[in-house]
C-alpha positions in Angstrom: -108.9 69.2 61.3 -111.8 68.8 59.0 -113.5 65.5 58.5 -116.8 64.2 57.3 -119.4 61.6 58.4 -118.9 58.5 56.2 -121.4 56.2 58.0 -124.1 56.4 60.6 -125.1 53.2 62.3 -127.1 51.7 65.2 -129.4 48.9 66.0 -132.9 49.1 67.5 -132.4 45.7 69.3 -129.4 45.3 71.4 -127.1 42.7 69.7 -129.1 42.7 66.5 -127.8 43.7 63.0 -126.0 47.0 63.1 -127.6 48.9 60.2 -126.4 51.9 58.2 -128.7 55.0 58.2 -128.6 58.1 56.2 -129.2 60.3 59.2 -129.8 60.2 63.0 -130.8 62.5 65.8 -128.1 62.6 68.5 -129.8 63.2 71.9 -128.3 63.1 75.4 -128.9 59.3 75.6 -127.3 58.7 72.1 -128.9 58.3 68.7 -132.7 58.3 69.1 -133.9 54.7 68.8 -130.5 53.1 69.3 -130.7 49.9 71.4 -134.2 50.9 72.5 -135.0 47.2 73.0 -133.0 44.3 74.4 -133.5 40.7 75.2 -133.6 39.5 78.8 -132.3 36.1 79.9 -134.8 35.5 82.8 -132.9 32.6 84.1 -129.9 34.8 84.8 -131.8 38.1 85.2 -129.5 39.8 82.8 -129.4 41.4 79.3 -128.5 38.8 76.6 -124.9 39.2 75.6 -123.9 39.2 71.9 -120.5 37.7 72.6 -122.3 34.6 73.9 -124.9 34.7 71.2 -123.1 35.6 68.0 -126.0 34.7 65.7 -127.9 37.7 67.2 -126.2 39.8 64.5 -128.4 38.0 61.9 -131.6 39.4 63.6 -132.8 42.6 61.9 -135.0 44.9 63.9 -136.5 48.2 62.8 -139.1 50.8 64.0 -141.8 52.2 61.7 -143.2 54.8 64.1 -144.1 52.8 67.2 -144.3 49.5 65.4 -141.4 47.1 65.9 -140.4 44.7 63.2 -138.1 41.8 63.9 -136.7 39.5 61.1 -135.2 36.2 62.1 -133.4 33.9 59.7 -135.8 31.1 58.8 -138.5 32.5 61.0 -140.0 35.2 58.9 -140.9 38.7 60.0 -142.7 39.5 63.3 -144.3 43.0 63.3 -146.4 44.5 66.1 -147.0 47.4 68.5 -145.1 46.8 71.7 -147.5 47.4 74.6 -146.9 49.7 77.5 -147.3 49.0 81.1 -145.4 45.8 81.4 -143.5 44.6 84.4 -140.5 46.8 85.2 -137.5 44.8 86.3 -134.0 45.9 87.4 -131.5 43.6 85.6 -127.8 43.2 85.1 -126.0 44.7 82.2 -122.3 43.9 82.5 -122.3 44.6 86.2 -124.5 47.7 85.9 -128.1 47.6 87.1 -130.6 48.9 84.5 -134.4 49.1 84.4 -136.2 47.4 81.6 -139.9 46.9 80.9 -140.9 43.4 79.9 -143.1 43.2 76.8 -145.8 40.7 75.9 -146.2 39.9 72.2 -145.0 37.5 69.5 -141.3 38.5 69.5 -140.1 36.5 72.5 -141.4 33.1 71.2 -139.7 33.6 67.8 -136.4 34.8 69.3 -136.4 32.1 72.0 -136.7 29.4 69.2 -134.0 31.1 67.2 -131.5 31.3 70.1 -132.4 28.0 71.6 -133.4 29.1 75.1 -136.0 31.3 76.8 -135.6 35.0 76.4 -138.0 38.0 76.9 -138.2 41.1 74.9 -137.8 44.3 76.9 -138.0 48.0 76.4 -134.9 49.9 77.8 -136.2 52.6 80.1 -133.1 54.8 80.2 -131.8 55.9 76.7 -128.3 54.5 76.4 -128.9 52.1 79.3 -127.6 49.1 77.5 -124.7 50.8 75.7 -121.2 49.8 77.0 -119.6 53.2 77.8 -120.8 56.6 76.6 -123.8 56.6 74.2 -122.0 57.7 71.1 -119.0 55.9 69.6 -116.7 57.0 66.8 -114.3 55.1 64.6 -112.1 56.7 61.9 -111.2 55.6 58.4 -107.5 56.0 59.0 -107.6 53.7 62.0 -109.8 51.2 60.2 -107.5 51.1 57.3 -104.4 50.5 59.5 -106.1 47.7 61.3 -107.2 46.1 58.1 -103.7 46.3 56.8 -102.4 44.5 59.9 -105.2 41.9 59.6 -104.6 41.4 55.9 -108.2 42.2 54.8 -110.5 45.2 54.4 -112.6 45.6 57.5 -116.2 46.8 57.7 -117.0 49.7 60.0 -120.1 47.8 61.3 -117.8 45.2 62.8 -117.2 47.8 65.6 -120.9 48.8 65.9 -119.9 52.4 66.1 -122.4 55.3 65.9 -120.2 57.3 63.5 -117.5 56.4 61.0 -115.5 59.6 60.4 -113.6 60.0 57.1 -110.3 61.3 58.3 -108.6 61.6 54.9 -104.9 61.8 55.2 -104.8 62.0 59.0 -102.7 59.4 60.8 -104.1 56.2 62.2 -105.6 56.6 65.7 -105.7 60.3 65.5 -108.8 60.0 67.7 -106.6 59.1 70.7 -105.9 62.8 71.1 -109.5 63.8 71.2 -110.2 62.8 74.8 -111.8 65.7 76.7 -112.4 67.7 73.5 -115.6 68.7 71.8 -116.4 67.8 68.2 -119.2 69.3 66.1 -120.7 66.6 64.0 -123.5 67.9 61.7 -125.8 69.9 63.9 -124.7 68.1 67.1 -121.8 68.6 69.5 -120.2 65.7 71.4 -117.5 65.6 74.0 -115.1 62.7 73.6 -114.6 60.7 76.8 -111.9 58.2 75.8 -110.9 55.0 74.2 -113.4 52.1 73.7 -112.4 48.8 75.2 -113.0 45.9 72.8 -114.1 42.3 73.3 -114.4 39.2 71.0 -117.5 40.7 69.3 -115.1 42.4 66.9 -114.1 39.0 65.6 -117.6 38.4 64.4 -118.6 38.8 60.8 -121.2 41.6 61.1 -123.6 39.8 58.8 -123.2 36.1 59.6 -121.9 36.2 63.1 -119.1 33.8 62.1 -115.7 34.2 63.7 -113.6 34.6 60.6 -110.8 37.0 61.5 -108.4 37.5 64.4 -109.2 41.1 64.9 -109.0 41.2 68.7 -105.7 39.4 68.7 -104.3 41.8 66.1 -105.5 44.7 68.1 -103.9 43.3 71.2 -100.6 43.3 69.4 -100.5 47.0 69.2 -103.5 48.6 70.9 -103.3 47.3 74.4 -103.8 50.0 77.1 -103.0 48.6 80.5 -105.4 45.7 80.7 -107.7 46.9 77.9 -107.6 46.4 74.1 -108.9 49.6 72.6 -110.2 50.9 69.3 -112.1 54.1 68.6 -113.5 56.5 71.1 -116.8 57.2 72.8 -118.5 60.5 73.6 -121.3 62.2 75.4 -123.7 64.5 73.5 -123.5 68.1 74.8 -125.6 69.7 72.1 -128.4 67.6 70.5 -128.9 67.7 66.8 -129.3 66.0 63.4 -126.3 64.2 61.8 -126.4 63.1 58.2 -124.0 61.1 56.1 -121.7 63.6 54.4 -121.9 66.2 57.1 -118.7 67.8 58.2 -117.0 67.1 61.6 -114.4 69.1 63.4 -113.6 71.0 66.6 -116.6 72.1 68.6 -117.0 74.9 71.1 -113.8 74.6 73.2 
């Protein structure tokens, strides 16, 4: 089983645009920089949810060294150095308690206006803390093509906000279902696959506009329901940290 890395993606801001990258460093907490920041809904004391705020996918965030840049449609670009030493708060992330550091600066006001209610920018203190499941997720081209065939339209990998899209060539759709418990070497890193990734209505969102344009979740439910979950792709833990680049090979690891 030989594959290659066709796409690497993540977002600096939880819920923001999922961007393609030529390379990434996979660390125990996932890709370095992935979901390093999030928005807090202070009225509910919880991390802002993309499924409730679909226009979040139009927010583009990036890091240039320590400087955080956030671009909001119609609101320009806000760039600055997030301060350290803010209030640390334990908040809800889908029923899990995670610690975040609240940050002063210009981002919160711009993002609050954009979303239409008060939010605060926060630094996530535990790498991978606001990732649902294990910190690395993988989707395969064969599975993506099969789902696209059933939906009736070619689907973008970023719709699933996966860390890695693996080109599986002529392998059958959902070959990744058999990887649970196995190690894969991806570039210089090794990951251990945990299991299937449960999906929610976020997969129905156009990854650029946030519009609900395709019945992706309903289509998945027709043939990918596992007990009470609708699954697509797999997630994994990093067992050996290392660089991964687009075009790198992927295959069985150390087991």
